[in-house]
C-alpha positions, 0 to 999 in steps of 0.5 A: 271935432278933431282937426286932421293932421297935415304935414308939409315939407320943403327945401331951398337954397340961395340967400337966407331971404330967398330960401325962407321965401321959397320954403314959406311958399312951399309949406303954405301950399303943402298945408293947404290952408291948415295952420301949423303948430310946429315948423322945424327947419334944418339949415346948412352952416352956410345958411344964416340961422339968425336970418331964417328963424325970424322970417319963418316965425313971422310967416307962421304966427302961433307955430313953434318954430325950431331950427338946427344946423345940419351936415346935409339937408333932405326931404322925401324928395331928395337931399342936398348940401348948403340948403335949408329943409323944413317940415311943418305939422298942423293938427290937434297938437300942443307944442312946447319947446325948451333949450338946454345949454351946457350939454357938453359939460352938464348933460343932466343939467342941460336936459333938465333946463330944456324940459323945465317949462314943458308940461307933463300932462295936457287936459285934452291931449292924452299922448305925448312925444318928444323931438330931441335935437342935439349938438353931436360935437358935445360928445354927450348925445347918447347920454342926454337922450337917455336922460331925456327918456328917463325924465319924460318916462316910458309913455313918451316916444322920442325922435330926433337927431344930430348932424 
């Protein structure tokens, strides 16, 4: 049986602990008991990512938790500065993640390293999509996105951003 897709979002500020606790509570409420496959968070550079990521990972075991810095945080409710926003997605998804270091000096190598452990097919899920989060200060974001699109192929829809 197909599991319904459920998406929840949240935004909060304060200390890392306060923001994480509020976001965890809001995401759980929004998911209505569904288990997320993916949790994405975007945090101001004022927020300590090294404190946020472990809290979110512990709160959502089994989910792939990814984070990025942001120059402004938003959800469908509004936007703020100095905060943390997050998105959780539950449903029939197989989530894989990779990290490619050295984007500024070697965009092709960084993309290759990021995609090295990502499978090209799945036995029961026929559709694929990619989320690309880049460091805009690298100056190679457009090139890296084009490389990712080329490597992944025309059947993979890409979304993402850099802030």
